[in-house]
N, C-alpha and C positions, 0 to 999 in steps of 0.2 A: 230263219226265225230264231229269235233269242230265247233264252231259257224262261224268262218271265212270260213271254208270249205263249210258249208251249204249255206252261202251267195254267195260264188263263184259258187256253183252248180246252184243256182237260176239265177245268171247272165248268166250262160251258157245256161240254159233253155230258157231264154228270147231271147238270141241271136239265139238259135237254131230254135225257132218257127217263127222267123223273125218279131218281133214286130217293127212296124214302129214308129220311134222316132219323126216323124214330126206331128203325130196326138196327140190329147189331152191325150188319154189313154196311148200312148207310152211315152209321156213326164212325166206323173205321175208315170208310171212303172219305168222309169229310175231314177227319183228323189227318189222314195221309195227304190230302190236297192242301190243308193248311200248312203242314210241315214243308211240303214241296214249294209252296208259295214263299214261306219265310226263307228257305234255302236259296230260291231263285233271286230274291232281293239281296241277300247277303253276298252271293256270288257276283251279282251286278255291281254292288258297292266295292267289292274287292277288285274287280276288273277296272273300275274307274280310278281307285286309289293307286293301283299298280301302274296304270297309264300315266297318271300325274307324277308318280315317283320316278318312272322311267324318263320322262321329259326333264325333270329336275336333275337327275343323274347325268343325262346327256349334257346339260348346261354346265354342270360342275366339271365334267370331263373335258369339255372344250376350254373352260377357264384354266384348268390345270395344265392342259397342253400348251396354252398360250404362255402361262407362267414358266413352264419348263423351257420353252423355246427362248424366252427372254432371259432366264437365269443361266441356263447351260449353253445356249447358242447352238450352233451346228458343229461343234468340235468333234463329235463322234466320227465323222467321215473325213476329218482333216489329217489323220495320221499318215506319215510318209511311208510307213511300212505296210506291206500286205499281210504280215503275220498278225493273227488275232491275239497271240500271246505277248506281243510287243509291249514292254512296260516303259517305253520312252515317253517323255512328256512332249506333247505337241502344242506348245504355247504359240505365241505370236512370232517367236524367233525361228530362224531357219534350222531345220533338222536334216541331217544327211545320213543316208544308209551306206554303211561300209562293210565289205566282206573281209574277214580276217584271213590273211594268206596262209596261216598255220592250220586253223581248224575249219575254215570255210563257213563259219557261222556269220550271219549278218547282225550287225549291231548298229544302233542309232547314236549319232553324236550331234552336238550343236556347235555353234560358232565359237563358244568359249573353249571347247576342246581343240578346235583348229588353231585358235590363238595360242594355246598352251603348246601345241605341236606334237603331243604324244598322249597315248592312253594305254592302259593295260587291258587286254581283251578279257571281258568278264567270264568267258567260257573256258579259255585255255591258259590265260595268264601271260601270253606273248605281248611284248611291248610293241605297239603300233605307232609309227611316226607319220606325221602329216606335213606336207608342204602345200600351202594354199595360196594361189595367186589370184587376187580379185579380178584382174584385168582379163585373164584367160577364161575365167569361169562365169563371167557376167551373163545373165540370161535376159537382160533388158535389150530391147530393140532400139530404143530411142534415148537411153540415158547417156550421160556424159561421164561414165566411169573412167574413161581414159584421160580425162582432163586433169 
């Protein structure tokens, strides 16, 4: 039973028992029922407005989610490192995870570092050198890298 239905039931009870509205108790009873009736309608209107607002908010949330997916893409799960604190950039190019032999810290490097051949470890300062052979490290099953 809704709040407005409960107030209507109380009004019916008051009328049914024959409360005299000319007495002080009858006047108070009528005033209280009128206030309850107004409150019940106000609460009902608030519930309706809240429901509409919630539906609109859900639509905005879905639209925002679609825009975020379109704008940011799914890059957040593409990082090559398992480390949450990794600050490497995982763009469209290949990123490699390398462990420094001096401090045992893992760092991320890209193909430009491999082309350069060396990098200074950001953790300990040790110079790391790289030799990269495309033919041996190809991960493709059906490409013609060897051609």
